[in-house]
GUGU-266195 format. One record per residue: residue in three letters; x, y, z of N, C-alpha, C in turn. Coordinates in steps of 0.05 Angstrom, whole numbers, always signed. Each point is the difference from the previous one (the first is absolute). Layout:
ALA|X|Y|Z|X|Y|Z|X|Y|Z
...
END
This chain:
MET|+925|+2645|+885|+10|+16|+21|+31|-8|+14
ILE|+19|+14|+4|+22|-14|+13|-3|-2|+30
LYS|+7|-22|+9|-1|-7|+31|+23|+1|+9
ALA|+7|+20|+25|+20|+3|+16|-8|-12|+25
VAL|+22|-11|+13|+1|-8|+29|+18|+14|+17
PHE|-12|+12|+22|+27|+11|+21|-5|-25|+21
ILE|+27|-3|+9|+2|-25|+18|+18|+14|+21
THR|-14|-1|+27|+14|+18|+18|-4|-16|+28
ASN|+4|+12|+24|+5|-17|+25|-33|+0|+13
VAL|-2|+23|+12|-33|+6|+14|-6|+27|-7
PRO|-25|-3|+5|-14|+31|-4|+5|+22|+18
SER|+11|+18|-8|+7|+25|+8|-22|+21|-9
PRO|-9|+22|+16|-14|+21|-8|+8|+16|-29
TYR|+27|+5|+5|+13|+13|-27|+0|-16|-24
ARG|+6|-25|+4|+2|-18|-23|-34|-4|-15
VAL|-12|-8|+22|-26|-5|-11|-12|+24|-13
ASP|+1|+23|+10|-8|+26|-16|+12|+3|-24
PHE|+27|-4|-3|+12|-5|-28|-7|-10|-14
PHE|-6|-28|+8|-11|-19|-17|-29|+4|-19
SER|-17|+14|+24|-26|+3|-6|+4|+24|-23
TYR|+16|+18|+3|+0|+24|-15|+11|-11|-31
LEU|+17|-22|-3|+4|-9|-24|-25|-17|-14
GLN|-13|-11|+20|-19|-16|-14|-27|+20|-11
LYS|-7|+22|+13|-13|+20|-8|+6|+20|-25
ASN|+25|+0|+3|+10|+21|-18|+15|-6|-30
TYR|+8|-29|+4|+9|-7|-29|-15|-26|-8
PRO|-20|+8|-11|-20|-25|-6|+8|-19|-26
GLU|+20|+11|-11|+12|-19|-19|+12|-22|+6
TYR|+3|-2|+29|+16|-19|+10|-20|-13|+22
GLU|+2|-29|+5|-13|-16|+20|+19|-2|+22
PHE|+3|+15|+22|+21|-5|+17|-10|-16|+29
HIS|+9|-23|+2|-5|-14|+21|+22|+3|+24
VAL|-6|-10|+21|+19|+6|+20|+0|-29|+16
ILE|+25|-11|+12|+5|-24|+12|+8|+8|+30
PHE|-4|-8|+17|+11|+9|+29|+12|-29|+10
SER|+22|-1|+11|+10|-27|+12|-18|-2|+26
ALA|-1|+18|+11|-21|-5|+25|-18|+20|+10
ALA|-20|-2|+19|-17|+22|+3|+11|+22|+17
ASP|+22|-2|+22|+3|+19|+17|+29|-8|+12
MET|+11|+24|+17|+20|-4|+19|-6|+6|+24
GLU|+8|-15|+22|-12|+3|+27|+8|+24|+8
CYS|+21|+13|-10|+17|+29|+10|-17|+22|-12
ARG|-11|-6|-22|-12|+22|-7|-30|+4|+7
LYS|-10|+26|+7|-27|+7|+13|-17|+11|-21
TRP|+9|+8|-19|-17|+16|-21|-22|-5|-12
SER|-17|+13|-9|-27|-9|-12|+0|+3|-28
VAL|-2|-24|-15|+0|+2|-35|-26|-1|-6
GLU|-14|+13|-22|-22|+1|-11|+3|-21|-23
MET|+0|-28|+3|+3|-16|-23|-30|+1|-19
GLU|-18|+9|+8|-24|+0|-16|+3|+24|-22
LYS|+23|+7|-2|+10|+23|-23|+13|-16|-25
LEU|+8|-25|+8|+12|-17|-21|-15|-20|-12
GLU|+2|+2|-27|-11|-26|-13|+24|-19|-11
HIS|-11|-18|-4|+24|-26|-13|+22|+0|+24
TYR|-3|-11|+21|+19|-4|+17|-2|-27|+16
THR|+23|-17|+9|-2|-22|+9|+22|-4|+20
PHE|-6|-11|+27|+14|-8|+20|+10|-25|+1
LEU|+27|-7|-2|+15|-33|+0|-2|-5|+25
LYS|-10|-28|+2|+8|-13|+25|+35|-1|+8
SER|+6|+8|+24|+28|-3|+6|+9|-4|+26
LYS|+22|-12|+6|+11|+0|+27|+15|+25|+7
THR|+1|+10|+26|+15|+20|+3|+17|-1|+22
LEU|+31|+6|-8|+21|-6|+17|+4|+32|+11
ILE|+4|-1|+26|+4|+28|+11|+25|-2|+13
ILE|+21|+14|-7|+26|-5|+8|+2|+30|+20
ARG|+2|-4|+29|-4|+23|+16|+32|+9|+3
LYS|-2|+26|+1|+27|+18|+10|-16|+24|+4
ARG|+21|+13|+22|-9|+25|+10|+6|+25|-18
PHE|+19|-7|-24|-1|+23|-21|-24|+0|-16
ASP|-12|-22|-6|-24|-4|-15|-6|-25|+1
ASP|-32|-13|-3|-7|-21|-8|+5|-5|-25
ARG|+6|-26|-12|+1|-6|-33|-19|-19|-1
TYR|-20|+1|-20|-19|-17|-9|+7|-14|-26
VAL|-1|-25|+3|+4|-17|-23|-27|-22|-9
TYR|-10|+10|-24|-25|-18|-4|+6|-19|-19
ILE|-10|-26|+6|+12|-25|-17|-31|-1|-6
PRO|-4|+1|-29|-30|+1|-9|-5|-31|-17
THR|-25|-6|+0|-9|-22|-20|-20|+13|-19
GLY|+2|-11|-24|-21|+5|-22|+6|+27|-13
VAL|+29|+5|-4|+9|+19|-18|-5|-8|-31
GLU|+11|-21|-5|-4|-11|-24|-33|-4|-15
LYS|-14|-7|+22|-23|-8|-10|-17|+29|-3
THR|+6|+18|+21|-13|+28|-3|+4|+10|-27
LEU|+24|+1|-8|+16|+10|-25|-16|-11|-27
ASN|-3|-25|+5|-11|-19|-25|-31|+9|-2
GLU|-12|+3|+19|-29|+15|+4|+3|+23|-17
ILE|+13|+14|+11|-4|+34|-12|+12|-2|-27
ARG|+23|-14|-5|+9|+3|-27|+8|+29|-9
PRO|+22|+6|+15|+8|+29|-9|+16|+5|-25
ASP|+1|+21|-8|+17|+9|-19|+27|+6|+8
ILE|-1|+13|+21|+25|+13|+16|-2|+2|+31
VAL|+23|-7|+12|-1|+0|+29|+16|+21|+13
PHE|-12|+16|+19|+23|+18|+12|+5|-15|+28
ALA|+26|-11|+2|+10|-12|+21|+9|+19|+25
MET|-9|+4|+20|+4|+21|+14|+18|-16|+29
GLU|+25|+7|-2|+21|-8|+15|+11|-26|-6
TYR|+13|-16|+17|+17|-25|-3|-5|-22|+15
ASN|-28|-3|+10|-6|-20|+21|-5|-26|-9
PRO|-10|-21|+14|-7|-28|-11|-22|+3|-24
THR|-17|+15|+6|-23|+2|-15|+2|+6|-23
ILE|+24|+25|-8|+8|+10|-22|+18|-16|-12
LEU|+19|-18|+13|+16|-20|-12|-11|-19|-13
ARG|-27|-13|+10|-15|-21|-14|-18|+15|-22
ALA|-6|+28|+4|-13|+12|-26|+21|+2|-28
VAL|+21|+8|+12|+19|+1|-23|+3|-21|-16
HIS|+9|-23|+19|-2|-24|-12|-24|-8|-20
TRP|-21|+5|+7|-21|-3|-13|-3|+15|-24
CYS|+9|+21|+4|+4|+19|-29|+16|-7|-20
GLN|+26|-17|+10|+20|-10|-12|-14|-18|-24
LYS|-12|-21|+19|-13|-26|-17|-25|+10|-16
LYS|-11|+24|+2|-26|+7|-10|+14|+18|-28
ASN|+20|+14|+5|+13|+17|-19|-21|+24|+5
VAL|-4|+9|+25|-17|+27|+5|+23|+16|+7
PRO|+5|+26|-7|+18|+16|+12|-8|+13|+28
PHE|+21|+6|+16|-7|+11|+24|+20|+26|+6
ILE|-12|+19|+17|+12|+23|+7|+13|-1|+27
SER|+19|+2|+6|+8|-2|+27|+1|+30|+18
TRP|-17|+2|+19|-2|+26|+16|+4|-4|+25
THR|+17|+20|+16|+10|+1|+23|-3|+25|+12
ASP|-3|-1|+26|-3|+24|+16|+34|+1|+17
GLY|+15|-26|-6|+26|-5|+16|+23|+15|-7
THR|+14|+9|+17|+27|+22|-7|+24|-17|+11
LEU|+23|+9|-10|+27|-9|+11|+2|+2|+24
ASN|-11|+21|+16|+4|+1|+30|-22|-16|+15
SER|-24|-5|-11|-18|-16|+12|+7|-24|-1
GLU|+17|-14|-18|+5|-27|-13|+28|-5|+9
LYS|+13|+22|+17|+32|-6|+6|+3|-26|+14
ASN|-22|-12|+16|+9|-23|+14|-11|-24|-9
ILE|-8|-2|-29|-19|-26|-8|+26|-22|-1
GLY|-6|-26|-1|+18|-22|+1|-2|-9|-34
LYS|+19|-14|+2|+8|-17|-30|-22|-2|-15
VAL|-14|-21|+16|-26|-10|-15|-22|+22|-9
GLN|-4|+22|+19|-14|+23|-12|+13|+15|-27
ARG|+29|-1|+2|+11|+16|-22|+0|-17|-22
MET|-1|-27|+4|-3|-22|-28|-31|+5|-10
SER|-17|+6|+17|-30|+4|-16|+0|+24|-12
ARG|+11|+18|+9|+4|+29|-12|+9|-1|-30
SER|+22|-14|-2|+14|-5|-26|-15|-18|-16
TYR|-12|-21|+11|-21|-17|-15|-16|+15|-14
ILE|-17|+18|+12|-22|+18|-6|+7|+18|-22
ILE|+22|+16|+9|+10|+21|-15|+6|-9|-29
LYS|+16|-18|+2|+10|-12|-35|-23|-8|-17
ARG|-24|-7|+16|-23|-10|-17|-24|+20|-6
ALA|+3|+22|+12|-20|+22|-2|+2|+12|-28
ALA|-23|+9|-8|-4|+12|-26|+1|+33|+1
ALA|-6|+7|+28|+10|+26|+5|-5|+3|+30
PHE|+2|+26|+7|+5|+5|+31|-14|+25|+13
VAL|-13|+1|+21|-14|+21|+9|+11|+7|+30
ALA|+11|+20|+6|+10|+10|+24|-19|+20|+14
SER|-3|-4|+26|-16|+18|+17|+17|+28|+10
SER|+20|-1|-7|+20|+24|+7|+24|+3|-18
THR|+12|+20|+6|+28|+5|-21|+19|-16|+11
ALA|-2|-7|+31|+20|-19|+15|-8|-31|-9
SER|-23|-4|-3|-11|-27|-13|+11|-7|-28
ARG|-1|+23|-15|+8|-3|-27|+31|-11|-4
GLU|+16|+16|+18|+29|+0|+0|+6|-31|+6
THR|-15|-5|+22|+4|-31|+13|-7|-20|-23
GLN|-21|+1|-13|-8|-17|-25|+28|-1|-19
ILE|+9|+22|-9|+22|+3|-18|+24|-15|+16
ALA|+2|+4|+24|+26|-4|+14|-1|-34|+2
TYR|-25|-10|-4|-7|-29|-3|+5|-13|-23
GLY|+0|+18|-24|+4|-11|-27|-23|+16|-19
ALA|-21|+7|+10|-24|+12|-19|+14|+18|-21
ASP|-13|-2|-26|+6|+16|-17|-7|+32|+2
PRO|+14|+21|+7|-12|+28|+3|-24|+5|-18
ASN|+7|-7|-31|-22|+4|-20|-29|-13|+10
ARG|+3|-19|+13|-24|-14|+7|-14|+7|+27
CYS|+8|+15|+15|-7|+9|+28|-18|+23|+0
PHE|-23|-3|+10|-21|+22|+2|-5|+11|+27
LEU|+1|+24|+6|-12|+8|+22|-25|+1|+6
SER|-12|-7|+24|-30|+4|+9|-3|-3|+29
TYR|+7|+25|+9|+3|+8|+30|-18|-11|+15
LEU|+4|-11|+26|-14|-3|+20|-16|+16|+8
THR|-26|-3|+4|-15|+24|+9|-25|-9|+15
VAL|-15|+22|+8|-27|-6|+12|-22|+17|-16
ASP|-21|-8|+5|-20|+16|-11|+0|+26|+14
ILE|+18|+24|-14|+0|+21|+13|-24|+19|+7
THR|-19|-3|-20|-24|+16|+7|-17|-8|+28
LYS|+12|-23|+16|-8|-4|+26|+9|+22|+21
TYR|+30|+11|-6|+18|+11|+17|+3|+33|-7
LEU|-9|+5|-28|+7|+28|-6|-13|+21|+17
ALA|+11|+16|+14|-7|+23|+14|+19|+23|+5
LYS|-9|+24|-8|+13|+21|+5|+0|+9|+30
LYS|+24|+7|+7|+0|+13|+26|+11|+25|+5
GLU|-8|+13|+15|+7|+32|+4|+14|+9|+21
ARG|-5|-16|+23|+15|+13|+23|+17|-23|+13
TYR|+25|+10|+0|+22|-24|+13|+10|+18|+27
ASP|-13|-10|+20|+6|+19|+30|+2|-20|+23
ALA|-1|-25|-3|+0|-17|+24|+26|-13|+7
LYS|+19|+1|-21|+26|-12|+4|-2|-33|+7
GLN|-17|-8|-14|-7|-31|+2|+10|-17|-16
LEU|+20|-14|-1|+7|-25|-19|-20|-20|+4
ILE|-4|-12|-27|-13|-25|+0|+17|-23|-12
TYR|-2|-28|+15|+10|-24|-15|-28|-19|-1
VAL|+5|-17|-27|-25|-15|-2|+14|-26|-12
GLY|-3|-21|+15|+10|-23|-9|-1|-21|+23
SER|+13|-25|-9|+5|-22|+26|+20|+7|+21
LEU|-1|-8|+21|+17|-1|+24|+17|-20|+1
ILE|+24|+2|-18|+14|-26|-4|+28|+8|-1
GLN|+19|-8|+7|+25|+8|+0|+11|+11|-32
ARG|-10|-14|-19|+6|+15|-30|-6|+23|-3
LYS|-21|+11|+11|-11|+27|-2|+17|+20|+16
GLY|+20|-3|+13|+17|+18|+13|-13|+21|+20
LEU|-15|-3|+13|-9|+20|+12|+11|+3|+27
ASP|+25|-22|+10|+16|-2|+20|+20|+24|-11
LEU|+6|+1|-26|+19|+17|-7|-10|+32|+4
LEU|-26|-1|-8|-13|+32|+0|+4|+9|+31
MET|-8|-14|+19|-7|+8|+32|+29|+18|+4
PRO|+24|-12|-1|+17|+19|+12|+9|+24|-16
ALA|-10|-1|-24|+5|+22|-15|-24|+22|+9
LEU|-24|-8|+7|-17|+16|+6|+5|+10|+24
ALA|+12|-8|+18|+5|+4|+30|+23|+26|-2
LYS|+11|+0|-31|+20|+28|+4|-9|+21|-14
THR|-27|-7|-3|-17|+31|-12|-16|+14|+25
SER|-10|+22|-14|-14|+13|+20|-26|-14|+15
ASP|-6|+9|+22|-20|-16|+16|-27|+0|-10
ASP|-10|+30|-13|-19|-1|-13|-7|-16|-25
ILE|+15|-18|-11|-1|-18|-23|-12|-21|+12
LYS|-24|-8|-12|-15|-29|+5|+1|-14|-18
LEU|-5|-29|+9|+0|-23|-20|-25|-18|+8
VAL|-15|-3|-25|-27|-21|+1|+11|-21|-14
ILE|+1|-25|+18|+0|-27|-15|-25|-11|-12
VAL|-3|-8|-21|-23|-13|-8|+11|-31|-6
GLY|-9|-19|+11|+3|-30|-4|+4|-15|+21
VAL|+3|-31|-10|+8|-17|+25|+18|-17|-6
GLY|+11|-15|+18|+21|-20|-3|+15|-5|+22
GLN|+18|-18|-7|+11|-14|+25|+23|+17|+14
GLU|+9|+21|-8|+18|+18|+11|-16|+19|+17
GLU|-22|+2|-1|-12|+24|+20|+9|+2|+28
ALA|+4|-21|+16|+8|-3|+27|+26|+15|+6
LEU|+17|-11|-17|+30|+9|-11|+2|+27|-3
LEU|-17|+14|-13|+3|+23|-14|-8|+20|+31
LYS|-26|-14|+10|-9|+17|+23|+19|+4|+24
GLU|+16|-20|+4|+24|+3|+22|+20|+16|-14
GLN|+7|+1|-24|+25|+15|-15|-9|+36|+8
ILE|-27|-1|-6|-15|+29|+3|+5|+11|+24
ALA|-5|-20|+21|-6|+8|+31|+34|+3|+6
ALA|+12|-9|-9|+36|+1|+10|+8|+25|-17
LEU|-14|+7|-16|+14|+27|-12|-22|+27|+6
GLY|-16|-12|+24|-18|+25|+4|-15|+15|-11
MET|-16|-17|-23|-17|+8|-20|-28|-5|+4
ASN|-4|-9|+21|-32|-14|+3|-17|+19|-9
ASP|+4|+28|+9|-22|+21|-14|+1|+10|-24
ARG|+19|-13|-17|+6|+6|-24|-4|-16|-27
VAL|-9|-24|+16|-5|-23|-24|-28|-12|+13
THR|-18|-2|-27|-27|-13|+4|-4|-24|-14
PHE|-7|-19|+14|-7|-27|-20|-28|-1|-8
MET|-8|-5|-25|-27|+4|-5|-11|-33|-11
GLY|+15|-21|+1|-8|-21|-5|-2|+0|-33
TYR|-18|-23|-11|-5|-1|-30|-21|+12|-2
VAL|+3|+18|-26|-16|+28|-3|-5|-9|-40
GLU|-24|+2|-6|+1|-3|-31|-30|+22|-5
GLY|+0|+1|-28|-20|+15|-8|-4|+29|+10
GLU|-21|+12|+1|-7|+28|+5|+14|+5|+29
PRO|+0|-13|+25|+17|+6|+17|+28|+4|-4
LEU|+13|-16|-18|+29|+4|-4|+5|+29|-16
ARG|-22|+4|-22|+7|+27|-17|-7|+24|+19
GLU|-13|-9|+22|-3|+27|+22|+27|-3|+17
LEU|+9|-15|+5|+26|+1|+12|+25|+10|-17
TYR|-3|-5|-29|+16|+16|-17|+1|+34|+1
LYS|-31|+3|-5|-6|+30|+1|+8|+13|+26
ASN|-2|-13|+24|+10|+13|+23|+29|+2|+5
SER|+18|-11|-18|+24|-1|+3|+14|+17|-17
ASP|+26|+5|+2|+22|+22|-16|+16|-15|-16
VAL|+14|-19|+7|+18|-13|-17|-3|-29|+5
PHE|+8|-15|-18|+1|-25|-6|+24|-17|+12
ILE|+10|-20|+11|+22|-13|+7|+6|-28|-3
LEU|+20|-8|-19|+1|-28|+0|+28|-7|+2
PRO|+9|-15|+29|+28|-4|+0|+13|-25|-6
THR|-18|-15|-18|+6|-28|-6|+28|-9|-6
ARG|+9|-23|+9|+26|-14|-8|-2|-15|-27
GLU|-30|-3|-7|+2|-15|-31|-28|+1|-9
ASP|-8|+11|-19|-30|-3|-11|+4|+7|-33
CYS|-11|-23|-10|+1|+1|-30|-12|+26|-15
PHE|-19|+12|+12|-9|+27|-13|-8|+19|+24
GLY|-22|-8|+13|-3|+21|+25|-29|+11|-7
LEU|-19|-13|-5|-25|+12|-18|-14|+21|+27
VAL|+8|-5|+26|-10|+21|+18|+11|+30|-4
ILE|+20|+2|-16|+14|+30|-10|-20|+6|-19
LEU|-8|-12|-15|-22|+13|-20|-25|+1|+16
GLU|-11|-16|+15|-20|+10|+12|-1|+28|+13
ALA|+24|+1|+13|+3|+25|+15|+4|+27|-18
MET|+14|-8|-21|-1|+23|-22|-22|+4|-10
CYS|-25|-13|-2|-22|+2|-15|-9|+17|+23
ALA|+0|+3|+26|-10|+14|+20|+14|+31|+2
SER|+19|+0|-15|+19|+21|-1|+19|+8|+24
LEU|+10|-23|+6|+21|+2|+22|+23|-4|-12
PRO|+26|+18|+8|+26|-6|-6|+7|-23|+10
VAL|+20|-8|-2|+11|-29|+1|+28|+0|+7
ILE|+3|-15|+24|+31|-10|+8|+1|-28|-1
SER|+13|-9|-21|+8|-26|-6|+22|-15|+0
SER|+1|-26|+17|+28|-10|-5|+7|-4|-28
LYS|+25|-1|-4|+14|-9|-26|-5|-26|-6
TYR|-9|-14|+16|-4|-31|-1|-30|-11|-6
ALA|-15|+25|-2|-23|-3|-16|+0|+1|-29
ASP|+4|-16|-20|+5|-3|-22|-13|+18|-19
GLY|-26|+4|+7|-16|+18|-18|+2|+28|+3
ALA|+13|+6|+24|+7|+25|+7|+14|+19|-24
ARG|+13|-12|-12|+19|+15|-26|-20|+6|-19
ASP|-23|-15|+0|-26|+9|-25|-18|+17|+14
LEU|-1|+5|+24|-20|+16|+11|+7|+27|+17
VAL|+24|+2|+9|+14|+18|+14|+16|+13|-11
ILE|-2|+32|-5|+21|+14|-11|+9|+18|+14
GLU|+26|-5|+8|+19|+7|+22|-7|+34|+2
GLY|-8|+5|+23|-5|+33|+5|-20|+14|-13
GLU|-18|-15|-17|-23|+8|-9|-26|-12|+15
ASN|-6|-25|+4|-19|-11|+11|+10|-15|+26
GLY|+26|+0|+9|+10|-16|+23|+27|-3|-7
TYR|+10|-24|+22|+29|-7|+3|+0|-27|+3
ILE|+25|-11|-18|+3|-28|+1|+26|-1|+21
VAL|-4|-19|+21|+21|-1|+20|+14|-25|+4
ASP|+23|-4|+12|+9|-25|+12|-9|+1|+35
PRO|-22|-16|-1|-9|-7|+25|+20|-8|+25
GLU|+22|-9|-14|+17|-14|+20|+25|+24|+10
ASP|+2|+20|-14|+12|+26|+8|-19|+15|+15
THR|+0|+1|+25|-17|+6|+20|+1|+38|+1
GLU|+28|+8|-1|+6|+28|-2|-18|+9|-25
SER|+4|-7|-26|-10|+13|-22|-32|-4|+1
PHE|-5|-24|+12|-33|-6|+1|-14|+29|+15
ALA|+13|-8|+25|-13|+23|+15|+0|+31|-7
GLU|+26|+5|-17|+0|+28|-19|-21|+6|-19
ALA|-5|-28|-16|-20|+10|-18|-29|-1|+12
ILE|-7|-15|+26|-28|+9|+9|+3|+25|+10
GLU|+22|+8|+10|-2|+32|+15|-8|+16|-25
ARG|+18|-3|-23|+2|+20|-22|-26|+3|-11
ILE|-12|-23|+0|-25|+2|-18|-24|+12|+15
PHE|+8|+5|+26|-25|+12|+14|+12|+31|+2
THR|+20|+6|-1|+10|+29|+5|+5|+16|-25
GLU|+2|-9|-26|+10|+15|-22|-24|+11|-8
GLY|-24|-5|+7|-23|+17|-10|-11|-7|-23
ARG|+0|-22|-13|-7|-9|-28|-19|-20|+2
LEU|-12|-9|+18|-20|-17|+9|-23|-6|-23
GLU|-9|+25|-2|-23|+5|-18|+8|-3|-28
GLN|+21|+11|-11|+13|-6|-25|+7|-32|-7
MET|+18|-10|+20|+4|-29|-3|-30|-14|-2
GLY|-16|+2|+15|-25|-19|-4|-13|+3|-24
SER|-5|+30|-7|-7|+4|-31|+16|-22|-18
ALA|+27|+5|+0|+15|-15|-18|-7|-31|+2
SER|-2|-10|+26|-7|-27|+0|-28|-9|-10
TYR|-20|+15|+2|-27|-1|-8|+3|-4|-35
LYS|+14|+26|-9|+4|-3|-28|+17|-26|-11
LYS|+18|-5|+9|+18|-28|-5|-15|-24|-2
ALA|-17|-2|+19|-19|-21|+6|-16|-6|-21
GLN|-11|+15|-12|-17|-5|-21|+12|-10|-27
GLU|+28|+0|+4|+9|-15|-17|-2|-32|-4
PHE|-13|-9|+23|+2|-27|+3|-32|-10|+1
SER|-9|+13|-17|-29|-7|-7|-1|-32|-13
PHE|-22|-10|+7|+2|-27|-19|-7|+5|-27
GLU|-11|+20|-13|+8|+12|-27|+27|-3|-9
GLU|+17|+17|+18|+29|-1|-11|+15|-24|+6
VAL|-8|-11|+21|+19|-27|+6|-4|-25|-17
SER|-25|+2|-6|-12|-25|-22|+13|+0|-28
LYS|+10|+26|-1|+9|+1|-28|+26|-22|-4
GLY|+22|+0|+20|+24|-18|-8|-14|-23|+0
CYS|-18|-11|+16|-6|-29|+2|-13|-9|-29
ILE|-17|+20|-12|-10|-3|-24|+17|-4|-24
GLU|+19|+22|+7|+25|+4|-26|+16|-31|-2
ALA|+3|-11|+25|+11|-26|+1|-11|-21|-12
LEU|-30|-5|+5|-19|-16|-9|-2|+4|-32
ARG|-4|+24|-13|+5|-2|-24|+27|-5|-17
HIS|+16|+8|+17|+27|-6|-11|+4|-30|-7
VAL|-6|-19|+16|+1|-25|+3|-20|-13|-25
LEU|-22|+12|+1|-24|-11|-24|+16|+9|-25
GLU|+12|+24|-1|+9|+7|-32|+20|-19|-5
LYS|+17|-7|+19|+26|-23|-3|-8|-29|-8
ARG|-26|+0|+6|-6|-32|+2|-4|-13|-32
END
């Protein structure tokens, strides 16, 4: 049996669910998962690790670089080579370009084991990376047997870094859509919903001035926690919108699904997101979407005018116009249905195909 190893940073619900799907639905392969660390302090999500077989946590030291824009976590692991020697994989999926991956790639080179470079990153999300980070990407790209990208923008980025387009495969970033799929019939609350961290990167401070220019009966529910909460509340008060914005704190599971159900439109004003999985969650719940153009997955998720709009969140006037328009043009039900239909293209069954195609491509070339 072919042994394949995924090496990634920390467990997230969507990745664990996806790895579990692969383990259960492709029995011809033995999939192992190596995590650089157990968790991140900024993540409050629940992860069902019991779904997984064949997984390992490395011992690692975590460096946290604090920034208002967003904290950066760097894991310095031990035992990478020892763990790989114990598993003895036939192929490795090297996810991103961090120190764990660099050591794994070096091991692959020594042992003559092919590896596939997988990234969520985009030219936008990586526009401010330093010289050393660019060198690590170049080192990995030049040595990879194939590439898997989590979005169209990620694929373009791999090619820009030197990847052969003929060896690039798409396996969209996704969630277990069965947890969120729900048809919605009534759109009458004029309620926007945002779900995500309250950090500068997410651009909520760009949304507030735009919202203030729209009708007073349009409300906003904010789901999430983060260091910008106090500043956002000050901004909202200064704009006279205390009665229009509600902070719900951190919510997941069934309570989150209920919030999607009771909302009419999902909104993501981010300054930078590799993908924007919350867009997909909201689409599963039959919500039209207003997404920032800086959510790089929006290109794959949002069909302009059909299930939502992609906007420049820094253009306050046009942002406000999009919010007003989506509630006044009388197509919320039609757009919500389009979101629900589009979301089903992101099932594990569909997105796993690109991953498996990359795997088989490399094995055939050995």
